[in-house]
C-alpha positions as CSV (number, residue, x, y, z in Angstrom):
1,M,102.2,116.9,34.5
2,K,104.7,119.1,36.3
3,K,102.5,122.1,35.4
4,I,99.4,120.5,37.1
5,L,101.4,119.6,40.2
6,L,102.7,123.2,40.6
7,I,99.1,124.6,40.4
8,F,98.0,122.1,43.1
9,I,100.8,123.1,45.5
10,V,100.0,126.9,45.2
11,S,96.3,126.3,45.8
12,V,97.0,124.3,49.0
13,A,99.3,127.1,50.3
14,V,96.6,129.8,49.7
15,I,94.0,127.7,51.5
16,L,96.2,127.1,54.5
17,T,97.0,130.8,54.7
18,S,93.3,131.7,54.5
19,C,92.5,129.3,57.3
20,N,95.1,130.7,59.6
21,N,93.7,134.3,59.2
22,T,90.0,133.3,59.6
23,P,88.7,134.7,62.9
24,K,87.2,132.5,65.5
25,E,83.5,132.5,66.0
26,G,82.4,135.6,67.9
27,E,85.7,137.5,67.2
28,P,86.0,140.5,64.8
29,E,87.9,140.2,61.6
30,G,91.7,140.7,62.0
31,H,93.9,139.4,64.8
32,A,91.9,137.4,67.2
33,T,94.4,138.0,70.1
34,E,94.1,141.8,70.2
35,E,92.5,142.1,73.7
36,A,95.2,144.1,75.4
37,P,94.2,147.6,74.2
38,E,90.6,147.1,75.6
39,T,92.0,146.1,79.0
40,E,94.4,149.0,79.1
41,E,91.5,151.4,78.3
42,H,89.6,150.1,81.3
43,A,92.6,150.3,83.4
44,E,93.0,154.0,82.6
45,E,89.4,154.7,83.6
46,G,89.7,152.7,86.8
47,H,90.9,153.5,90.3
48,G,93.9,155.9,90.4
49,Q,93.4,157.0,86.8
50,E,91.3,159.7,85.1
51,V,87.7,159.3,84.4
52,H,86.1,161.0,81.4
53,I,82.5,162.3,81.4
54,T,80.6,164.5,79.0
55,P,79.6,168.1,79.7
56,E,76.0,166.9,80.1
57,Q,77.1,164.4,82.8
58,V,79.0,167.2,84.6
59,K,75.8,169.2,84.8
60,E,73.7,166.2,85.8
61,M,76.1,165.2,88.6
62,G,76.2,168.7,89.9
63,I,80.0,168.7,89.9
64,V,81.5,171.9,91.3
65,V,85.2,172.7,91.0
66,E,86.6,175.4,93.3
67,P,90.0,176.4,94.7
68,L,90.9,174.4,97.8
69,K,90.3,176.5,100.8
70,G,92.6,177.1,103.7
71,G,91.5,177.4,107.3
72,L,91.0,175.6,110.6
73,V,87.8,173.5,111.0
74,N,88.2,173.8,114.7
75,S,88.2,177.6,114.6
76,K,84.8,177.3,116.2
77,I,84.2,174.0,117.9
78,Q,80.4,173.4,118.4
79,R,79.7,171.3,121.5
80,P,76.6,170.6,123.7
81,A,76.2,172.8,126.8
82,T,74.0,173.2,129.9
83,V,73.3,176.5,131.7
84,K,73.7,176.6,135.5
85,F,73.6,179.2,138.2
86,N,76.9,180.5,139.4
87,P,77.3,179.0,142.9
88,D,79.5,181.9,143.9
89,K,76.6,184.2,143.3
90,T,73.9,182.1,144.9
91,V,73.0,182.2,148.6
92,K,70.6,179.9,150.6
93,M,69.2,181.9,153.5
94,G,68.0,180.5,156.8
95,P,68.3,181.3,160.6
96,R,71.2,180.2,162.6
97,I,68.9,179.5,165.6
98,S,65.5,177.9,166.0
99,A,63.0,180.6,165.1
100,K,59.4,181.3,164.2
101,V,58.5,183.1,161.0
102,E,56.7,186.4,161.8
103,K,56.6,188.1,158.5
104,V,57.8,187.4,154.9
105,Q,58.9,190.5,153.0
106,V,59.6,189.0,149.5
107,D,58.0,186.6,147.0
108,L,59.3,184.4,144.2
109,G,60.9,186.3,141.4
110,D,61.3,189.6,143.3
111,N,64.5,191.6,142.7
112,V,66.3,192.3,146.0
113,S,69.2,194.5,146.9
114,K,72.1,193.7,149.1
115,G,71.1,194.2,152.8
116,Q,67.3,194.2,152.0
117,A,65.1,192.5,154.6
118,L,63.7,189.2,153.4
119,A,61.8,188.0,156.5
120,Y,61.2,188.8,160.2
121,L,61.7,186.0,162.6
122,S,61.5,185.6,166.4
123,S,63.4,183.4,168.8
124,V,63.0,183.2,172.5
125,E,66.6,182.0,172.9
126,L,68.0,184.8,170.8
127,G,65.9,187.3,172.8
128,K,67.7,186.1,176.0
129,I,71.1,186.4,174.3
130,K,70.2,190.0,173.3
131,A,69.0,190.8,176.8
132,D,72.2,189.4,178.2
133,Y,74.2,191.6,175.8
134,L,72.3,194.7,176.9
135,G,72.9,193.8,180.5
136,Q,76.6,193.4,179.9
137,L,76.7,196.7,178.0
138,S,75.1,198.5,180.9
139,H,77.4,196.9,183.4
140,F,80.4,197.8,181.2
141,Q,79.4,201.4,181.0
142,T,79.0,201.6,184.8
143,K,82.4,200.1,185.4
144,Q,83.9,202.3,182.8
145,K,82.7,205.4,184.5
146,A,83.8,204.2,187.9
147,Y,87.3,203.4,186.5
148,Q,87.6,206.8,184.9
149,R,86.6,208.5,188.2
150,E,89.0,206.5,190.3
151,K,91.8,207.1,187.8
152,K,91.2,210.9,188.0
153,L,91.1,210.9,191.8
154,Y,94.2,208.7,192.0
155,G,96.0,211.2,189.8
156,E,95.0,214.0,192.1
157,K,96.2,212.0,195.1
158,I,92.7,212.0,196.5
159,S,92.0,208.3,196.1
160,S,94.2,205.4,197.1
161,E,96.0,203.2,194.7
162,A,94.0,200.1,196.0
163,D,90.7,201.8,195.0
164,Y,92.1,202.7,191.6
165,L,93.4,199.2,190.9
166,Q,90.1,197.7,192.0
167,A,88.1,199.9,189.7
168,K,90.5,199.1,186.8
169,A,90.2,195.4,187.4
170,E,86.4,195.5,187.5
171,F,86.4,197.6,184.3
172,E,88.6,195.1,182.5
173,N,86.3,192.2,183.5
174,A,83.2,194.0,182.4
175,R,84.8,194.8,179.0
176,A,85.8,191.1,178.6
177,D,82.2,190.0,179.4
178,L,80.8,192.5,176.9
179,E,83.1,191.3,174.1
180,S,82.0,187.7,174.8
181,S,78.4,188.6,174.7
182,K,79.0,190.6,171.5
183,A,80.7,187.6,169.9
184,T,77.8,185.4,170.7
185,L,75.5,187.8,168.9
186,E,77.7,187.8,165.8
187,L,77.5,184.0,165.7
188,F,73.8,184.4,165.0
189,G,74.4,187.1,162.4
190,I,73.2,189.9,164.7
191,A,75.0,193.3,164.7
192,A,75.6,194.3,168.3
193,E,75.1,198.0,167.6
194,N,71.6,197.4,166.3
195,V,70.4,195.5,169.5
196,G,67.8,197.6,171.3
197,N,67.6,200.2,168.6
198,Q,64.7,198.5,166.7
199,D,61.0,199.2,167.1
200,Y,60.3,195.4,167.5
201,P,60.8,193.0,170.5
202,L,64.2,191.7,171.4
203,S,63.2,188.2,170.2
204,Y,62.8,189.5,166.7
205,F,65.5,189.4,164.1
206,V,65.8,190.0,160.4
207,L,67.0,187.8,157.5
208,N,68.8,190.3,155.2
209,S,70.0,189.4,151.7
210,P,73.8,189.3,151.5
211,L,73.7,190.1,147.7
212,S,71.6,191.7,145.0
213,G,69.7,189.2,142.9
214,V,66.4,187.5,142.4
215,V,64.3,185.3,144.8
216,Q,64.6,181.9,143.4
217,E,63.0,179.9,146.2
218,R,60.7,180.9,149.1
219,N,59.7,177.9,151.2
220,L,58.4,179.7,154.3
221,S,55.2,181.3,155.6
222,P,54.2,183.2,158.7
223,G,53.8,181.0,161.8
224,Q,56.3,178.3,160.5
225,T,59.1,177.2,162.8
226,L,62.5,176.9,161.2
227,S,65.5,174.9,162.4
228,P,69.1,176.1,162.2
229,N,69.7,173.7,159.3
230,S,66.9,175.0,157.1
231,T,67.5,177.3,154.1
232,P,64.0,178.3,152.9
233,I,65.0,181.4,150.8
234,H,67.4,181.2,147.9
235,I,68.7,184.4,146.2
236,V,70.6,184.2,142.9
237,N,72.5,186.8,141.0
238,N,71.8,185.6,137.5
239,S,73.6,188.5,135.7
240,E,76.2,185.9,135.0
241,M,75.6,182.2,134.4
242,W,77.8,179.1,134.2
243,V,77.8,177.2,131.0
244,M,79.0,173.6,131.3
245,V,80.3,172.3,128.0
246,D,80.9,168.6,127.0
247,A,84.0,168.7,124.8
248,Y,85.5,165.7,123.0
249,E,88.9,164.2,123.7
250,R,90.2,165.4,120.2
251,D,89.3,169.0,121.2
252,I,91.9,169.2,124.0
253,A,94.6,170.6,121.8
254,Y,92.4,173.5,120.7
255,I,91.0,174.5,124.1
256,Q,92.4,176.7,126.8
257,T,91.2,179.0,129.6
258,G,90.5,182.5,128.5
259,Q,89.1,181.5,125.2
260,A,85.9,183.2,124.1
261,I,82.7,181.2,123.6
262,S,79.3,181.9,122.1
263,L,76.1,180.2,123.4
264,T,72.9,179.6,121.5
265,V,69.8,177.9,122.8
266,K,66.8,176.7,120.7
267,S,64.3,178.4,123.0
268,L,65.8,181.8,122.3
269,P,66.3,181.8,118.5
270,G,68.5,184.6,117.2
271,K,70.0,185.3,120.6
272,V,73.8,184.8,121.2
273,F,75.4,185.0,124.6
274,T,79.1,185.5,125.0
275,G,81.6,184.6,127.7
276,K,85.0,183.1,128.4
277,I,86.3,179.7,129.5
278,D,87.5,179.8,133.1
279,W,88.0,176.1,133.9
280,I,88.9,172.9,132.1
281,S,88.7,169.6,133.8
282,N,91.8,167.6,134.3
283,A,90.0,164.3,133.7
284,L,87.8,162.8,131.0
285,D,84.5,161.2,132.0
286,P,85.2,157.5,132.1
287,D,81.8,156.6,130.5
288,S,81.2,159.3,127.8
289,R,84.9,160.1,127.3
290,T,84.0,163.8,127.3
291,L,85.9,166.7,128.9
292,K,84.0,169.1,131.1
293,I,84.6,172.8,130.4
294,R,83.1,175.7,132.3
295,A,82.6,179.2,130.9
296,V,81.1,182.3,132.5
297,V,78.5,183.9,130.3
298,N,76.9,187.4,130.4
299,N,73.2,187.3,131.2
300,K,72.4,190.9,132.1
301,K,68.8,190.7,130.8
302,G,68.1,187.5,132.7
303,L,67.1,185.5,129.6
304,L,69.1,182.4,130.4
305,K,67.6,180.0,132.8
306,E,69.2,177.3,134.8
307,G,68.9,173.9,133.1
308,M,68.7,175.2,129.6
309,Y,70.4,173.1,126.9
310,G,72.2,174.8,124.1
311,T,75.3,174.8,121.9
312,A,78.6,176.4,122.8
313,G,80.8,177.6,120.1
314,I,84.4,177.6,121.3
315,I,86.4,180.1,119.3
316,N,89.9,178.9,118.6
317,N,92.6,181.6,118.8
318,E,95.1,179.8,116.4
319,E,95.9,181.5,113.2
320,R,97.4,178.5,111.3
321,K,95.7,177.3,108.1
322,N,95.2,173.8,106.8
323,P,93.6,172.6,103.5
324,I,89.9,172.1,104.3
325,I,87.2,170.7,102.1
326,P,83.5,169.8,102.5
327,V,83.2,166.4,104.1
328,D,81.1,165.0,101.2
329,A,84.0,165.9,98.8
330,V,86.1,163.1,100.4
331,Q,85.2,159.7,99.1
332,K,86.5,156.2,99.7
333,I,87.7,154.0,96.9
334,E,88.7,150.5,98.1
335,T,90.9,151.4,101.2
336,E,91.9,154.9,100.2
337,Q,90.3,158.2,100.9
338,V,90.4,160.4,97.9
339,V,89.3,163.8,96.5
340,F,88.9,164.5,92.8
341,I,90.8,167.1,90.8
342,P,90.3,168.1,87.2
343,G,92.4,166.2,84.6
344,D,94.3,167.6,81.7
345,E,91.4,167.3,79.3
346,E,87.9,168.9,79.6
347,G,85.5,166.5,81.3
348,S,88.3,164.5,82.9
349,F,88.8,164.0,86.6
350,K,91.2,162.0,88.7
351,P,91.2,160.9,92.3
352,V,94.0,162.0,94.6
353,E,94.7,160.1,97.8
354,V,94.4,162.3,101.0
355,I,94.6,161.9,104.8
356,T,91.8,163.4,106.7
357,G,92.2,165.3,110.0
358,N,89.8,167.2,112.3
359,E,86.2,167.4,111.2
360,N,83.6,170.0,112.2
361,N,80.5,171.8,110.9
362,G,80.6,169.9,107.6
363,W,84.3,170.6,106.9
364,V,87.3,168.3,107.2
365,E,91.0,169.0,107.2
366,I,93.0,167.1,104.6
367,A,96.7,166.4,103.9
368,G,98.1,165.0,100.6
369,N,99.5,166.0,97.2
370,I,97.2,169.0,96.9
371,K,97.7,172.5,98.1
372,I,95.6,175.4,99.1
373,G,94.3,177.3,96.1
374,E,94.5,174.3,93.7
375,P,91.2,173.3,91.9
376,V,89.3,170.5,93.5
377,V,85.9,169.0,93.2
378,T,83.8,170.3,96.2
379,A,80.4,168.9,95.0
380,G,79.4,165.8,93.0
381,A,82.3,163.7,94.3
382,F,80.1,160.8,95.2
383,D,78.9,160.4,91.6
384,L,82.5,160.6,90.3
385,M,83.5,157.9,92.8
386,S,80.5,155.7,91.6
387,T,81.7,156.2,88.0
388,V,85.2,155.1,88.8
389,T,84.2,152.0,90.8
390,S,81.6,150.9,88.2
391,K,84.2,151.1,85.4
392,T,86.7,149.3,87.6
393,R,84.2,146.5,88.0
394,S,83.6,146.4,84.3
395,A,87.3,146.1,83.6
396,A,87.4,143.2,86.1
397,H,84.5,141.4,84.3
398,G,86.2,141.9,81.0
399,H,89.0,139.5,82.1
């Protein structure tokens, strides 16, 4: 009886032990609570940890690893620009007195030299002023001779002092009247020494170009009457042009007068025009928040035209170097900006948090725990970021 009871107790113990080790439905054999290793594996592949991919995936993703470059993305700031005439080398010509157009000597697009005749005009009023000047000149010359004669006679004790002083006073008055008449001529741009020496009537006068350049506007024709306020002829010296650049507020620290610029325009492919910044505005445009910059650009061949739109490359003179990387190499995971660097094992990559700085021409400055010359993923970063985020989501669903 005791032997039977002992066999029964041992059998029950075996059954109970077997029941405790039986896996639950859907669980693998062994310990049913061993879930931690799987969670840790996902955590390692998630954000902030290495991600492992095969050599085939590296090729498919187009992943490129290169040493981190050093430079300055703002070494050549590209900004929109507009070409304008230089107002200091532009003149708008017209008469200073009401006049009639007699003859036009130039046409649109003509090259003219300084002092060249642009048009012949006539003015009755100016003719009277010229005639008055010639009369005053003749009167002055007469009184001058009389004064010189009386001065000589007085010195020889032949003429009286009264006659000498009278002649001197008349001479001084005549000289004052002549100077007044001469000043009147100069108000109308007439050189006194040329009055009466021309082969045309006194009423005629010439519009001469004050600079060398090109006839940009010609709004007059023979027989037309012009007012003193009209400026029918425009001459521009387009050997130098102004380039007005719209810079951004963030460019201020990298721009100064004297910096070189290069200008390109779509209508002149392959042509590059050079110049220097000579003015920077002291105020931002309140609407666009842009900063106006002016540069003087060489245009010896006359290819640049006023109103052209182009791109100004402002060349930065700074020599400092920052870590720079292609913009696409910087990705965002959750709230952090990261770049990828190779891990310790082949096919492994891990994200490193960075702070971005200035951006230009597809490059961006970065700062973080990565130095110039260290290997970094410069292409394929988006696919790596997608792999990291997808595995992070998988880990989250596993919970």
